[in-house]
Biopython code that builds the backbone (N, CA, C, O; Angstrom):
import numpy as np
from Bio.PDB.StructureBuilder import StructureBuilder

atoms = [
    (1, "UNK", "N", (-5.751, 13.116, -44.327)),
    (1, "UNK", "CA", (-4.489, 12.454, -44.070)),
    (1, "UNK", "C", (-3.366, 13.287, -44.675)),
    (1, "UNK", "O", (-3.536, 13.885, -45.737)),
    (2, "UNK", "N", (-2.239, 13.325, -44.012)),
    (2, "UNK", "CA", (-1.068, 14.035, -44.500)),
    (2, "UNK", "C", (-0.697, 13.521, -45.886)),
    (2, "UNK", "O", (-0.643, 12.313, -46.114)),
    (3, "UNK", "N", (-0.442, 14.442, -46.803)),
    (3, "UNK", "CA", (0.060, 14.095, -48.131)),
    (3, "UNK", "C", (1.563, 14.357, -48.146)),
    (3, "UNK", "O", (2.047, 15.258, -47.461)),
    (4, "UNK", "N", (2.297, 13.570, -48.925)),
    (4, "UNK", "CA", (3.747, 13.716, -49.009)),
    (4, "UNK", "C", (4.114, 13.937, -50.474)),
    (4, "UNK", "O", (3.783, 13.114, -51.327)),
    (5, "UNK", "N", (4.797, 15.045, -50.770)),
    (5, "UNK", "CA", (5.198, 15.318, -52.142)),
    (5, "UNK", "C", (6.325, 14.370, -52.558)),
    (5, "UNK", "O", (6.986, 13.759, -51.720)),
    (6, "UNK", "N", (6.524, 14.266, -53.866)),
    (6, "UNK", "CA", (7.595, 13.427, -54.387)),
    (6, "UNK", "C", (8.954, 13.916, -53.898)),
    (6, "UNK", "O", (9.827, 13.114, -53.566)),
    (7, "UNK", "N", (9.131, 15.240, -53.854)),
    (7, "UNK", "CA", (10.401, 15.810, -53.379)),
    (7, "UNK", "C", (10.651, 15.452, -51.914)),
    (7, "UNK", "O", (11.775, 15.118, -51.538)),
    (8, "UNK", "N", (9.608, 15.523, -51.092)),
    (8, "UNK", "CA", (9.751, 15.164, -49.678)),
    (8, "UNK", "C", (10.061, 13.675, -49.536)),
    (8, "UNK", "O", (10.893, 13.285, -48.716)),
    (9, "UNK", "N", (9.396, 12.852, -50.331)),
    (9, "UNK", "CA", (9.650, 11.405, -50.278)),
    (9, "UNK", "C", (11.100, 11.099, -50.641)),
    (9, "UNK", "O", (11.738, 10.264, -50.000)),
    (10, "UNK", "N", (11.621, 11.772, -51.664)),
    (10, "UNK", "CA", (13.019, 11.573, -52.050)),
    (10, "UNK", "C", (13.960, 12.011, -50.934)),
    (10, "UNK", "O", (14.959, 11.345, -50.665)),
    (11, "UNK", "N", (13.646, 13.127, -50.285)),
    (11, "UNK", "CA", (14.479, 13.617, -49.185)),
    (11, "UNK", "C", (14.458, 12.635, -48.008)),
    (11, "UNK", "O", (15.495, 12.375, -47.398)),
    (12, "UNK", "N", (13.292, 12.099, -47.693)),
    (12, "UNK", "CA", (13.182, 11.119, -46.607)),
    (12, "UNK", "C", (14.001, 9.881, -46.955)),
    (12, "UNK", "O", (14.741, 9.364, -46.118)),
    (13, "UNK", "N", (13.868, 9.409, -48.192)),
    (13, "UNK", "CA", (14.636, 8.241, -48.627)),
    (13, "UNK", "C", (16.133, 8.474, -48.529)),
    (13, "UNK", "O", (16.875, 7.595, -48.091)),
    (14, "UNK", "N", (16.579, 9.657, -48.935)),
    (14, "UNK", "CA", (18.008, 9.981, -48.863)),
    (14, "UNK", "C", (18.483, 10.046, -47.419)),
    (14, "UNK", "O", (19.560, 9.544, -47.095)),
    (15, "UNK", "N", (17.683, 10.663, -46.546)),
    (15, "UNK", "CA", (18.070, 10.768, -45.129)),
    (15, "UNK", "C", (18.144, 9.408, -44.453)),
    (15, "UNK", "O", (19.097, 9.131, -43.725)),
    (16, "UNK", "N", (17.150, 8.557, -44.684)),
    (16, "UNK", "CA", (17.155, 7.245, -44.039)),
    (16, "UNK", "C", (18.310, 6.393, -44.554)),
    (16, "UNK", "O", (18.938, 5.665, -43.784)),
    (17, "UNK", "N", (18.596, 6.480, -45.863)),
    (17, "UNK", "CA", (19.724, 5.724, -46.423)),
    (17, "UNK", "C", (21.045, 6.242, -45.863)),
    (17, "UNK", "O", (21.925, 5.457, -45.513)),
    (18, "UNK", "N", (21.180, 7.553, -45.781)),
    (18, "UNK", "CA", (22.402, 8.174, -45.272)),
    (18, "UNK", "C", (22.674, 7.766, -43.825)),
    (18, "UNK", "O", (23.827, 7.576, -43.437)),
    (19, "UNK", "N", (21.617, 7.634, -43.030)),
    (19, "UNK", "CA", (21.774, 7.264, -41.621)),
    (19, "UNK", "C", (21.757, 5.754, -41.398)),
    (19, "UNK", "O", (21.801, 5.300, -40.255)),
    (20, "UNK", "N", (21.693, 4.970, -42.479)),
    (20, "UNK", "CA", (21.720, 3.519, -42.355)),
    (20, "UNK", "C", (20.451, 2.940, -41.751)),
    (20, "UNK", "O", (20.482, 1.857, -41.167)),
    (21, "UNK", "N", (19.342, 3.647, -41.884)),
    (21, "UNK", "CA", (18.063, 3.169, -41.355)),
    (21, "UNK", "C", (17.454, 2.208, -42.359)),
    (21, "UNK", "O", (17.485, 2.463, -43.563)),
    (22, "UNK", "N", (16.906, 1.115, -41.877)),
    (22, "UNK", "CA", (16.340, 0.080, -42.742)),
    (22, "UNK", "C", (15.168, 0.614, -43.551)),
    (22, "UNK", "O", (14.626, 1.673, -43.232)),
    (23, "UNK", "N", (14.768, -0.110, -44.599)),
    (23, "UNK", "CA", (13.629, 0.309, -45.419)),
    (23, "UNK", "C", (12.319, 0.416, -44.638)),
    (23, "UNK", "O", (11.372, 1.035, -45.123)),
    (24, "UNK", "N", (12.242, -0.165, -43.449)),
    (24, "UNK", "CA", (11.033, -0.042, -42.630)),
    (24, "UNK", "C", (11.018, 1.267, -41.843)),
    (24, "UNK", "O", (10.037, 1.575, -41.166)),
    (25, "UNK", "N", (12.096, 2.031, -41.931)),
    (25, "UNK", "CA", (12.208, 3.283, -41.198)),
    (25, "UNK", "C", (11.615, 4.455, -41.948)),
    (25, "UNK", "O", (11.178, 4.331, -43.092)),
    (26, "UNK", "N", (11.608, 5.611, -41.269)),
    (26, "UNK", "CA", (11.066, 6.803, -41.889)),
    (26, "UNK", "C", (11.243, 8.018, -41.013)),
    (26, "UNK", "O", (12.050, 8.030, -40.084)),
    (27, "UNK", "N", (10.478, 9.034, -41.327)),
    (27, "UNK", "CA", (10.491, 10.293, -40.600)),
    (27, "UNK", "C", (9.318, 10.289, -39.633)),
    (27, "UNK", "O", (8.191, 10.002, -40.035)),
    (28, "UNK", "N", (9.567, 10.606, -38.346)),
    (28, "UNK", "CA", (8.508, 10.538, -37.336)),
    (28, "UNK", "C", (8.232, 11.924, -36.755)),
    (28, "UNK", "O", (9.138, 12.631, -36.314)),
    (29, "UNK", "N", (6.947, 12.285, -36.770)),
    (29, "UNK", "CA", (6.493, 13.547, -36.184)),
    (29, "UNK", "C", (5.805, 13.268, -34.857)),
    (29, "UNK", "O", (4.992, 12.349, -34.747)),
    (30, "UNK", "N", (6.140, 14.074, -33.845)),
    (30, "UNK", "CA", (5.475, 13.986, -32.544)),
    (30, "UNK", "C", (5.041, 15.379, -32.126)),
    (30, "UNK", "O", (5.670, 16.378, -32.477)),
    (31, "UNK", "N", (3.955, 15.426, -31.373)),
    (31, "UNK", "CA", (3.456, 16.684, -30.837)),
    (31, "UNK", "C", (4.301, 17.059, -29.627)),
    (31, "UNK", "O", (4.586, 16.211, -28.781)),
    (32, "UNK", "N", (4.698, 18.315, -29.539)),
    (32, "UNK", "CA", (5.541, 18.791, -28.444)),
    (32, "UNK", "C", (4.722, 19.719, -27.553)),
    (32, "UNK", "O", (4.144, 20.698, -28.027)),
    (33, "UNK", "N", (4.676, 19.406, -26.268)),
    (33, "UNK", "CA", (3.976, 20.254, -25.313)),
    (33, "UNK", "C", (4.904, 20.483, -24.124)),
    (33, "UNK", "O", (5.318, 19.506, -23.501)),
    (34, "UNK", "N", (5.247, 21.700, -23.782)),
    (34, "UNK", "CA", (4.895, 22.930, -24.484)),
    (34, "UNK", "C", (5.694, 23.045, -25.774)),
    (34, "UNK", "O", (6.689, 22.346, -25.963)),
    (35, "UNK", "N", (5.251, 23.932, -26.657)),
    (35, "UNK", "CA", (5.919, 24.126, -27.933)),
    (35, "UNK", "C", (7.365, 24.563, -27.722)),
    (35, "UNK", "O", (7.674, 25.302, -26.788)),
    (36, "UNK", "N", (8.239, 24.097, -28.598)),
    (36, "UNK", "CA", (9.650, 24.452, -28.539)),
    (36, "UNK", "C", (9.926, 25.444, -29.666)),
    (36, "UNK", "O", (9.690, 25.135, -30.834)),
    (37, "UNK", "N", (10.416, 26.614, -29.332)),
    (37, "UNK", "CA", (10.690, 27.671, -30.313)),
    (37, "UNK", "C", (9.468, 27.967, -31.172)),
    (37, "UNK", "O", (9.601, 28.259, -32.361)),
    (38, "UNK", "N", (8.282, 27.894, -30.582)),
    (38, "UNK", "CA", (7.054, 28.189, -31.309)),
    (38, "UNK", "C", (6.563, 27.073, -32.202)),
    (38, "UNK", "O", (5.548, 27.238, -32.880)),
    (39, "UNK", "N", (7.246, 25.945, -32.226)),
    (39, "UNK", "CA", (6.858, 24.826, -33.089)),
    (39, "UNK", "C", (6.144, 23.757, -32.263)),
    (39, "UNK", "O", (6.669, 23.305, -31.246)),
    (40, "UNK", "N", (4.956, 23.355, -32.695)),
    (40, "UNK", "CA", (4.220, 22.330, -31.951)),
    (40, "UNK", "C", (4.657, 20.906, -32.272)),
    (40, "UNK", "O", (4.179, 19.953, -31.656)),
    (41, "UNK", "N", (5.575, 20.757, -33.243)),
    (41, "UNK", "CA", (5.983, 19.419, -33.669)),
    (41, "UNK", "C", (7.487, 19.219, -33.556)),
    (41, "UNK", "O", (8.274, 20.152, -33.713)),
    (42, "UNK", "N", (7.861, 17.983, -33.280)),
    (42, "UNK", "CA", (9.262, 17.576, -33.339)),
    (42, "UNK", "C", (9.357, 16.514, -34.426)),
    (42, "UNK", "O", (8.416, 15.747, -34.632)),
    (43, "UNK", "N", (10.467, 16.469, -35.107)),
    (43, "UNK", "CA", (10.661, 15.500, -36.184)),
    (43, "UNK", "C", (12.018, 14.827, -36.011)),
    (43, "UNK", "O", (13.005, 15.463, -35.642)),
    (44, "UNK", "N", (12.041, 13.524, -36.285)),
    (44, "UNK", "CA", (13.280, 12.758, -36.168)),
    (44, "UNK", "C", (13.187, 11.526, -37.060)),
    (44, "UNK", "O", (12.094, 11.080, -37.408)),
    (45, "UNK", "N", (14.338, 10.986, -37.423)),
    (45, "UNK", "CA", (14.343, 9.721, -38.149)),
    (45, "UNK", "C", (14.053, 8.606, -37.153)),
    (45, "UNK", "O", (14.478, 8.662, -35.999)),
    (46, "UNK", "N", (13.326, 7.594, -37.611)),
    (46, "UNK", "CA", (12.975, 6.473, -36.732)),
    (46, "UNK", "C", (13.125, 5.164, -37.514)),
    (46, "UNK", "O", (12.809, 5.116, -38.703)),
    (47, "UNK", "N", (13.602, 4.109, -36.858)),
    (47, "UNK", "CA", (13.788, 2.831, -37.537)),
    (47, "UNK", "C", (12.472, 2.117, -37.854)),
    (47, "UNK", "O", (12.417, 1.246, -38.722)),
    (48, "UNK", "N", (11.410, 2.504, -37.132)),
    (48, "UNK", "CA", (10.088, 1.898, -37.350)),
    (48, "UNK", "C", (9.051, 2.744, -36.625)),
    (48, "UNK", "O", (9.401, 3.547, -35.760)),
    (49, "UNK", "N", (7.774, 2.571, -36.969)),
    (49, "UNK", "CA", (6.751, 3.347, -36.265)),
    (49, "UNK", "C", (6.606, 2.869, -34.823)),
    (49, "UNK", "O", (6.843, 1.699, -34.522)),
    (50, "UNK", "N", (6.219, 3.772, -33.945)),
    (50, "UNK", "CA", (5.917, 3.405, -32.560)),
    (50, "UNK", "C", (4.481, 2.887, -32.507)),
    (50, "UNK", "O", (3.687, 3.140, -33.413)),
    (51, "UNK", "N", (4.162, 2.171, -31.455)),
    (51, "UNK", "CA", (2.803, 1.671, -31.279)),
    (51, "UNK", "C", (1.830, 2.853, -31.302)),
    (51, "UNK", "O", (2.041, 3.846, -30.605)),
    (52, "UNK", "N", (0.782, 2.747, -32.090)),
    (52, "UNK", "CA", (-0.224, 3.793, -32.175)),
    (52, "UNK", "C", (0.035, 4.831, -33.252)),
    (52, "UNK", "O", (-0.822, 5.676, -33.512)),
    (53, "UNK", "N", (1.202, 4.782, -33.883)),
    (53, "UNK", "CA", (1.508, 5.749, -34.942)),
    (53, "UNK", "C", (0.661, 5.486, -36.181)),
    (53, "UNK", "O", (0.366, 4.339, -36.517)),
    (54, "UNK", "N", (0.276, 6.571, -36.855)),
    (54, "UNK", "CA", (-0.320, 6.464, -38.180)),
    (54, "UNK", "C", (0.851, 6.436, -39.151)),
    (54, "UNK", "O", (1.789, 7.221, -39.016)),
    (55, "UNK", "N", (0.804, 5.535, -40.133)),
    (55, "UNK", "CA", (1.884, 5.420, -41.107)),
    (55, "UNK", "C", (1.386, 5.913, -42.459)),
    (55, "UNK", "O", (0.381, 5.430, -42.980)),
    (56, "UNK", "N", (2.104, 6.878, -43.016)),
    (56, "UNK", "CA", (1.804, 7.397, -44.349)),
    (56, "UNK", "C", (2.942, 6.947, -45.250)),
    (56, "UNK", "O", (4.103, 7.262, -44.991)),
    (57, "UNK", "N", (2.616, 6.214, -46.307)),
    (57, "UNK", "CA", (3.625, 5.746, -47.249)),
    (57, "UNK", "C", (3.479, 6.525, -48.543)),
    (57, "UNK", "O", (2.417, 6.510, -49.166)),
    (58, "UNK", "N", (4.536, 7.202, -48.948)),
    (58, "UNK", "CA", (4.535, 7.986, -50.186)),
    (58, "UNK", "C", (4.695, 7.059, -51.380)),
    (58, "UNK", "O", (5.094, 5.903, -51.233)),
    (59, "UNK", "N", (4.380, 7.573, -52.558)),
    (59, "UNK", "CA", (4.499, 6.787, -53.783)),
    (59, "UNK", "C", (5.896, 6.210, -53.961)),
    (59, "UNK", "O", (6.047, 5.087, -54.441)),
    (60, "UNK", "N", (6.909, 6.962, -53.582)),
    (60, "UNK", "CA", (8.295, 6.511, -53.732)),
    (60, "UNK", "C", (8.690, 5.494, -52.660)),
    (60, "UNK", "O", (9.825, 5.018, -52.652)),
    (61, "UNK", "N", (7.765, 5.157, -51.755)),
    (61, "UNK", "CA", (8.039, 4.171, -50.722)),
    (61, "UNK", "C", (8.510, 4.748, -49.402)),
    (61, "UNK", "O", (8.605, 4.024, -48.410)),
    (62, "UNK", "N", (8.807, 6.042, -49.371)),
    (62, "UNK", "CA", (9.235, 6.676, -48.121)),
    (62, "UNK", "C", (8.067, 6.667, -47.139)),
    (62, "UNK", "O", (6.905, 6.775, -47.530)),
    (63, "UNK", "N", (8.402, 6.536, -45.858)),
    (63, "UNK", "CA", (7.370, 6.476, -44.835)),
    (63, "UNK", "C", (7.466, 7.638, -43.861)),
    (63, "UNK", "O", (8.553, 8.098, -43.511)),
    (64, "UNK", "N", (6.291, 8.099, -43.433)),
    (64, "UNK", "CA", (6.183, 9.112, -42.399)),
    (64, "UNK", "C", (5.346, 8.514, -41.283)),
    (64, "UNK", "O", (4.264, 7.979, -41.526)),
    (65, "UNK", "N", (5.851, 8.606, -40.055)),
    (65, "UNK", "CA", (5.151, 8.088, -38.883)),
    (65, "UNK", "C", (4.608, 9.272, -38.091)),
    (65, "UNK", "O", (5.333, 10.224, -37.805)),
    (66, "UNK", "N", (3.341, 9.203, -37.744)),
    (66, "UNK", "CA", (2.698, 10.301, -37.026)),
    (66, "UNK", "C", (2.110, 9.794, -35.721)),
    (66, "UNK", "O", (1.217, 8.947, -35.728)),
    (67, "UNK", "N", (2.613, 10.313, -34.583)),
    (67, "UNK", "CA", (1.976, 9.945, -33.324)),
    (67, "UNK", "C", (0.574, 10.560, -33.357)),
    (67, "UNK", "O", (0.355, 11.516, -34.100)),
    (68, "UNK", "N", (-0.374, 10.046, -32.582)),
    (68, "UNK", "CA", (-1.778, 10.467, -32.720)),
    (68, "UNK", "C", (-2.017, 11.975, -32.719)),
    (68, "UNK", "O", (-2.800, 12.458, -33.537)),
    (69, "UNK", "N", (-1.378, 12.734, -31.838)),
    (69, "UNK", "CA", (-1.563, 14.180, -31.807)),
    (69, "UNK", "C", (-1.046, 14.850, -33.067)),
    (69, "UNK", "O", (-1.670, 15.773, -33.590)),
    (70, "UNK", "N", (0.100, 14.381, -33.555)),
    (70, "UNK", "CA", (0.669, 14.926, -34.788)),
    (70, "UNK", "C", (-0.205, 14.559, -35.984)),
    (70, "UNK", "O", (-0.381, 15.368, -36.895)),
    (71, "UNK", "N", (-0.751, 13.346, -35.987)),
    (71, "UNK", "CA", (-1.627, 12.922, -37.082)),
    (71, "UNK", "C", (-2.845, 13.827, -37.171)),
    (71, "UNK", "O", (-3.269, 14.197, -38.265)),
    (72, "UNK", "N", (-3.409, 14.186, -36.022)),
    (72, "UNK", "CA", (-4.575, 15.070, -36.014)),
    (72, "UNK", "C", (-4.196, 16.461, -36.516)),
    (72, "UNK", "O", (-4.919, 17.043, -37.325)),
    (73, "UNK", "N", (-3.085, 16.990, -36.050)),
    (73, "UNK", "CA", (-2.640, 18.324, -36.436)),
    (73, "UNK", "C", (-2.311, 18.408, -37.933)),
    (73, "UNK", "O", (-2.542, 19.438, -38.566)),
    (74, "UNK", "N", (-1.774, 17.325, -38.487)),
    (74, "UNK", "CA", (-1.319, 17.324, -39.876)),
    (74, "UNK", "C", (-2.311, 16.695, -40.852)),
    (74, "UNK", "O", (-1.985, 16.514, -42.025)),
    (75, "UNK", "N", (-3.501, 16.362, -40.393)),
    (75, "UNK", "CA", (-4.455, 15.614, -41.222)),
    (75, "UNK", "C", (-4.822, 16.317, -42.528)),
    (75, "UNK", "O", (-5.171, 15.650, -43.502)),
    (76, "UNK", "N", (-4.750, 17.644, -42.568)),
    (76, "UNK", "CA", (-5.119, 18.371, -43.780)),
    (76, "UNK", "C", (-3.921, 19.119, -44.375)),
    (76, "UNK", "O", (-4.087, 20.161, -45.008)),
    (77, "UNK", "N", (-2.712, 18.580, -44.166)),
    (77, "UNK", "CA", (-1.487, 19.254, -44.600)),
    (77, "UNK", "C", (-0.732, 18.430, -45.648)),
    (77, "UNK", "O", (-1.043, 17.266, -45.902)),
    (78, "UNK", "N", (0.279, 19.087, -46.250)),
    (78, "UNK", "CA", (1.170, 18.464, -47.219)),
    (78, "UNK", "C", (2.602, 18.624, -46.708)),
    (78, "UNK", "O", (3.000, 19.716, -46.301)),
    (79, "UNK", "N", (3.368, 17.547, -46.729)),
    (79, "UNK", "CA", (4.786, 17.605, -46.367)),
    (79, "UNK", "C", (5.589, 17.795, -47.648)),
    (79, "UNK", "O", (5.479, 16.997, -48.579)),
    (80, "UNK", "N", (6.387, 18.840, -47.693)),
    (80, "UNK", "CA", (7.194, 19.161, -48.866)),
    (80, "UNK", "C", (8.588, 19.543, -48.389)),
    (80, "UNK", "O", (8.848, 19.557, -47.186)),
    (81, "UNK", "N", (9.472, 19.848, -49.304)),
    (81, "UNK", "CA", (10.794, 20.366, -48.955)),
    (81, "UNK", "C", (10.980, 21.703, -49.659)),
    (81, "UNK", "O", (10.496, 21.910, -50.772)),
    (82, "UNK", "N", (11.682, 22.596, -48.999)),
    (82, "UNK", "CA", (11.963, 23.930, -49.530)),
    (82, "UNK", "C", (13.421, 24.269, -49.203)),
    (82, "UNK", "O", (13.941, 23.895, -48.152)),
    (83, "UNK", "N", (14.056, 24.974, -50.116)),
    (83, "UNK", "CA", (15.420, 25.445, -49.866)),
    (83, "UNK", "C", (15.347, 26.834, -49.238)),
    (83, "UNK", "O", (14.560, 27.677, -49.669)),
    (84, "UNK", "N", (16.176, 27.068, -48.211)),
    (84, "UNK", "CA", (16.213, 28.394, -47.595)),
    (84, "UNK", "C", (17.183, 29.285, -48.366)),
    (84, "UNK", "O", (17.718, 28.877, -49.397)),
    (85, "UNK", "N", (17.407, 30.492, -47.871)),
    (85, "UNK", "CA", (18.257, 31.455, -48.572)),
    (85, "UNK", "C", (19.708, 31.009, -48.687)),
    (85, "UNK", "O", (20.464, 31.569, -49.481)),
    (86, "UNK", "N", (20.109, 30.003, -47.902)),
    (86, "UNK", "CA", (21.476, 29.482, -47.951)),
    (86, "UNK", "C", (21.567, 28.195, -48.763)),
    (86, "UNK", "O", (22.631, 27.581, -48.840)),
    (87, "UNK", "N", (20.446, 27.783, -49.373)),
    (87, "UNK", "CA", (20.431, 26.561, -50.162)),
    (87, "UNK", "C", (20.222, 25.306, -49.333)),
    (87, "UNK", "O", (20.234, 24.199, -49.873)),
    (88, "UNK", "N", (20.030, 25.461, -48.030)),
    (88, "UNK", "CA", (19.776, 24.326, -47.141)),
    (88, "UNK", "C", (18.337, 23.847, -47.352)),
    (88, "UNK", "O", (17.400, 24.645, -47.312)),
    (89, "UNK", "N", (18.171, 22.557, -47.573)),
    (89, "UNK", "CA", (16.829, 22.011, -47.796)),
    (89, "UNK", "C", (16.200, 21.660, -46.450)),
    (89, "UNK", "O", (16.814, 20.990, -45.620)),
    (90, "UNK", "N", (14.976, 22.120, -46.249)),
    (90, "UNK", "CA", (14.235, 21.867, -45.013)),
    (90, "UNK", "C", (12.845, 21.342, -45.348)),
    (90, "UNK", "O", (12.285, 21.657, -46.398)),
    (91, "UNK", "N", (12.302, 20.544, -44.449)),
    (91, "UNK", "CA", (10.930, 20.083, -44.623)),
    (91, "UNK", "C", (9.990, 21.244, -44.326)),
    (91, "UNK", "O", (10.247, 22.063, -43.444)),
    (92, "UNK", "N", (8.903, 21.296, -45.078)),
    (92, "UNK", "CA", (7.896, 22.343, -44.902)),
    (92, "UNK", "C", (6.523, 21.689, -44.842)),
    (92, "UNK", "O", (6.221, 20.788, -45.625)),
    (93, "UNK", "N", (5.698, 22.144, -43.914)),
    (93, "UNK", "CA", (4.317, 21.674, -43.799)),
    (93, "UNK", "C", (3.427, 22.757, -44.380)),
    (93, "UNK", "O", (3.407, 23.889, -43.896)),
    (94, "UNK", "N", (2.691, 22.398, -45.423)),
    (94, "UNK", "CA", (1.871, 23.350, -46.173)),
    (94, "UNK", "C", (0.404, 22.951, -46.112)),
    (94, "UNK", "O", (0.067, 21.821, -45.759)),
    (95, "UNK", "N", (-0.463, 23.896, -46.461)),
    (95, "UNK", "CA", (-1.889, 23.610, -46.554)),
    (95, "UNK", "C", (-2.141, 22.787, -47.811)),
    (95, "UNK", "O", (-1.515, 23.017, -48.846)),
    (96, "UNK", "N", (-3.067, 21.819, -47.719)),
    (96, "UNK", "CA", (-3.480, 21.077, -48.904)),
    (96, "UNK", "C", (-4.408, 21.938, -49.737)),
    (96, "UNK", "O", (-5.207, 22.701, -49.194)),
    (97, "UNK", "N", (-4.308, 21.820, -51.047)),
    (97, "UNK", "CA", (-5.253, 22.474, -51.939)),
    (97, "UNK", "C", (-6.532, 21.646, -51.919)),
    (97, "UNK", "O", (-6.561, 20.525, -52.427)),
    (98, "UNK", "N", (-7.571, 22.193, -51.340)),
    (98, "UNK", "CA", (-8.835, 21.470, -51.226)),
    (98, "UNK", "C", (-9.772, 21.984, -52.314)),
    (98, "UNK", "O", (-10.076, 23.176, -52.361)),
    (99, "UNK", "N", (-10.235, 21.077, -53.197)),
    (99, "UNK", "CA", (-11.151, 21.533, -54.241)),
    (99, "UNK", "C", (-12.443, 22.058, -53.641)),
    (99, "UNK", "O", (-13.012, 21.456, -52.731)),
    (100, "UNK", "N", (-12.887, 23.166, -54.154)),
    (100, "UNK", "CA", (-14.142, 23.775, -53.688)),
    (100, "UNK", "C", (-15.274, 23.247, -54.547)),
    (100, "UNK", "O", (-15.152, 23.213, -55.771)),
    (101, "UNK", "N", (-16.381, 22.832, -53.930)),
    (101, "UNK", "CA", (-17.444, 22.241, -54.721)),
    (101, "UNK", "C", (-18.706, 22.809, -54.465)),
    (101, "UNK", "O", (-19.700, 22.402, -55.068)),
]
sb = StructureBuilder()
sb.init_structure("model")
sb.init_model(0)
sb.init_chain("A")
sb.init_seg("    ")
for serial, (resi, resn, name, xyz) in enumerate(atoms, 1):
    if name == "N":
        sb.init_residue(resn, " ", resi, " ")
    sb.init_atom(name, np.array(xyz, "f"), 0.0, 1.0, " ", f" {name:<3s}", serial, name[0])
structure = sb.get_structure()
């Protein structure tokens, strides 16, 4: 299942509050076919999950909604935020650290 870092949860909370989205809202990922600019996913703020979405709730209460294709693609990933060279904060999808046993 997608993991959400504390920084990403705070960013989601700030974005939803800024856009006046209710506490039931969150960030929604959908699979894009064909890929747009090489990206297989689209992301947008949503007031609530769509039917069939997987809902991931972060410790801080922020929610991420994943349509089924996006949920499968992101099942072993971590959602984080990173600042680019201009200081702009962007969401980043990273590999999860999987313990080797």
